[in-house]
Residue, then its C-alpha position, 0 to 999 in steps of 0.5 A: x535480516x536477509x535479502x535474496x535476488x532471484x531466490x539466492x542470498x545476495x545484496x547486490x543488483x546490476x547497475x543496468x537494472x531497469x528498476x534502478x534506472x526507470x522505476x520499471x517494476x512493481x513491489x509488495x510490502x507484506x507483513x509476516x506473522x508466525x512465519x506466514x505472509x499475511x494476505x498473501x493471495x491478495x498480494x499475489x493477485x495485485x502483483x500479477x495484475x501489475x506485471x500484466x499491465x506493465x508487460x512484465x512476466x510474473x511467475x506467481x507460483x515461483x514467487x509464492x514459494x519464495x515468499x513462503x520460504x522467506x516468511x518461514x525463515x523470518x518468523x515475524x517482520x515485513x517482507x518487501x518483494x520487488x520485481x523489475x523488468x530486468x537489465x538492459x542497455x541505455x534508453x527507454x526501450x526494453x530488451x525483449x530478451x531481458x529476464x525479470x529480476x526478483x528481490x526479497x528483502x526481509x525486515x524487522x517488524x514495523x514499530x508503530x506506537x500503540x496509540x496510533x491504533x488506539x487513539x488514532x492519528x492526525x493527518x498532515x495536509x500534503x501539498x504534493x499532488x498525485x498526477x492523473x495517469x489511468x494507465x498506472x492507476x491502482x498499481x504498486x509500481x516502483x515510481x514513488x517519487x510523489x510519495x517521497x516528496x509528500x513524506x518530506x513535507x513534515x518531520x513533526x511526530x504530531x503527524x503519523x500520515x499525510x493526506x494526498x490529493x490529485x491535481x484536480x483536488x480530489x482526496x485520494x489516499x495517504x502517503x502509505x495508506x488508503x483512506x476511508x470515510x464513514x457517513x450515516x453508517x456507510x463506507x466511502x473510499x476514493x475511486x482509484x481509476x486515475x491515480x493512487x494505489x489499490x491497497x490489499x487491506x483496502x480490498x480486504x475491507x471492501x470484501x468484508x463490508x460486502x460480507x457484512x452488508x455494509x453499503x460502500x461507495x467507491x467514488x470521487x471524494x472531495x474536502x466537503x466529503x471529509x467535512x461531512x464524515x462521521x468517522x475517518x480512518x486510514x489502512x494498510x496491510x502492515x498496521x491494519x487500521x488507524x482511526x483519524x482524529x484530526x486533519x487541519x481544523x477537522x476532528x473526529x472520534x474513532x466510531x463504531x464502524x471503524x472499531x468493528x473493521x479494525x477488529x476484522x483487520x487485526x484478525x486477518x493480520x494476526x494469523 
């Protein structure tokens, strides 16, 4: 495994980096198969959008070249790309002359049990709530303390993922995934205009659903929606789709729409 900083082999970063001090930056976690980064266009689109909303310059062409080179070297595994605002002195005010820093971290393939995809997973009921902040909603920014706290709530292997709500009680997402419900053959997923991460696999599934003529509702989701769901699944860009078979006292089976989308997700990730 290896790491690069600004395109050069390195494993250190300045202590004055704003990513360390304030979580001032964005990141992407990218599966690599056969020496190619998967869903690269979607990752780059989200990265550029996040940089623009945070006023951090992202050179998309340079980043793409580095990711392609890193993926070819890695072969198979997971790349984590981090872009921070750069280095500055003490205080929240950023140095307008500071150059953004790019970190590429190469890791081994994610090792998840096959049963997660085949039989499904049980979701933990996280008590940590997501704060509502529209200015940051949807972004994969470096401030992930809510997820850190939520993931610390369970250690039992009975749970592969946790379900998170916002401070108003709306269902939003998993700790490291997006949530989808199926009801009467339609897809439902959370509106992420207040909080949450707009995942690239979520975006891919929404596009696939449109292509297939599957009706989709992106709206506020509540516990009642979960109780009325015929199928439930979570997704991300590393593992694809995991059916959900249980949450608290609720139970489901991996239904036909979940399996259909799971096959499409697998095809996208198996380049």
